[in-house]
Every structure is written in C-alpha cells, then in structure tokens.
N, C-alpha and C positions, 0 to 999 in steps of 0.2 A: 351640788351637781347640776349641771345644766342639761336640759332636755333638748333633743334634736327636733326642730320643728320642720322637717322635710315633708314634703307632700309627694306622694307617688300618683302619677296620672293613671287613671283607669281607662281601659279601652272604651272607645266610643262606638256605639252601635249605630247603624244607618248608613247614609251615603259616605260619610267621612271614613268609615271603617275600611273601605277598599282603596283608599288613597295610595298611590305608588304601584298599584298592580296593573297588569296588562291582560287583555282578553286573549283567549286562545286563537281567535281569528286573526288578531294583529300579530301574534306570535308566529303564525303560519304565513301570513301575507308579507311580512317584512323581508324574510329571506328570499322569497320568490321575486319580489320587487327588485332586490339588489341583484339577483341573477339575471333578470331581464335587462336592467340597466347596463350591467357588465357585458352581456351578449350584444346588446344594441350598440354599445360603444365600439366593440370589436368589429361588428358588421359595418358601421360607418367608417372605421379605419380601412377596411378592405375596399370600400367604395371610393374613398379618397385615393387609395393607391391605384385603382383602376382608372379613375379620372386622370391622375397624374401620368399614368402610362400612355393614355390616349393623347394628352397634351404634349408630352415629350416626343412621341412619335410624329405628331403633326408638325411640331416645330422643326424636328430634324428633316422632315420631308420638304418643308418650305426652304430651309437653308440650302439643302442639297440641290434642289431644283433651281433655285435662283442663282446659285454659283455656277451652274453649268458644269458640274463635277465630272461628268462622263468624258468631256473633251479636254479637261485640264489635269495633267498628271500630278501637279503639285497639290491640287485639291483632293485627288484620290488618296495621296499619301497621308493626308491629314484626317481621313475618315476614322482612324483609330482614336482620335480625340473625342469624337462623338460617342464611342463606346464607353469611354471613361465618364463623359458627361452624363450619359443616361444612367450608368451605374450609380453615380453620385446622387442624381435627382431622385431615383427610386429607393435607394437604400436609406435615404434620410427618413422615409416613411415607415419601411418595413424591411427587415433583414432579408436578403435574397441575392440572386445572381442574375444580372441582365445580359442579354445577348442581342446584338443588332445586326440585321442583314439588309444590305442596300444593293439593289440590282437595277440595271438599265436594260431596257427592251426596245429594240427597233422594230416597229410594226411593219415596215415595208418588206424586210427580209426575214423576220422572225427570230433575229439574233438576240439572245439574252446574255448579258455580260454581268457576272457578279463582281461588284466593286468592293464589298465587305461582306464576309461570311461569319456570322456569329456561331459559336459552338452550340449545337443543338437547337438552332433556330432556322428552320427552312422558310423560304419565301411563302407567304400565305396569299390567297386570293388569286383569281384568274385575271389574266391580262385582258383588257377590253379588246373587242374585235375591231380595231381601227385598220385602215389600209395604209396610211402613212402616219408618221409621227414618232417621236422618241418619248418613252415613258420611263419614270423612276418609281420603283416600289421600295418602300421602307417597311420592314417587318421588325417589330420589337417584341421580344419574349422576356418574361421575368419569372424566374423560378423562385418561389417563396422559400425562405429558410425555415429552419425548425422553430426558431423563436421561443420565447418563454412566456407567451401570452396565455390567455385563458382557453376555455373549451373550444371556442370558435377558431382561434388561431391554430390550435393543434389539428383541427379538422382540415384546414386549408394548407397546412405545412407540406411542402414538397410539390404542390401543384404549380402548374405554369400558366400565367396569364399571357395572352398573345393578342396583338393588334397590328394592323397594317394600314398603310395609305399608299395609293397610287396616284401620280400626278404627271400630266404631260409637260414635257420640257419645251418642245416646239413642234 
C-alpha cells in the first residue's frame, strides 16, 4: 500500500493572516463614493443640458435676427423648423419637451407681434426701454421628462428650464 504524502497548509498568524479582507471604513466609504460619483455625473448632465439650452436659444436668436424674419412672410412660415431643431438638440441630452416662442417688438409704437408661440412657453424678460428700434425676443423652455435616471434625475423630472435672448434688429 502506498501512503499519501499530502501536506495541509496550516493558517499563518501575523500580517499574512488578514490577506483578502477589507476594513470596515473602506466597506462604508466605497458605497458613499459610488453614490457621490453617480450624483456628480447626473449633476454635470443637467449642467450640460442647461448650457445646450442657452447655446441653442442664442443660435436661434442670431439666425432669426439676421434673416429679418419679421418682414419676410416666407421666413415666418419656416419658424416651425426651429421648433423641431430645438427639440432634436435638447432631447439628444435628456428626454423632455421643448417649446420655442419668438416675438417681435416695435419700440416706437409698443407693438408686440408673436411670430411663433410655443405651448406653455410665455415670453420671458422685459423689453428694454428704447424709443425707436425693432427687437426680437426668443424664449426657449424645456420641460424635463420623467427619465430613468438616478436620484438626481428623478428630483428634476417634470421641471422646466427657461432661457431667453433679446436682440435689436435695426
């Protein structure tokens, strides 16, 4: 008969005995760190959305004022395109519904002409006190969707972000 010459390893005492274990501080810190990273990522996403909101509103303001939209009936009829453009730009970052309001104001007689009225998006900001001149005001509203995000996204769901720009045409 042959004898088994297997050796069993005995536990080692000292620093090597704790190998593979984790301290209680690390065990509590890691979930908190992950939650902070997730929250920070969602907060940055909201800031990116707000920056895009301002950029898109500014770009639409520049395009509308440079085209002289108020005097051109064909340009007024194409304003619905800007509504679709704005929706595409903002929904690429976060689910939601965009509304665009474009108004023209004649300072000489106080006449305000709405060129495009977005649903649930009233013109924001006061008209500057000018004696003469024609102004354009672009107001962009973005109602955030419910989304499937984390804690921060659920907090902001259903809220509306609003920005506006006013520029003189001539």
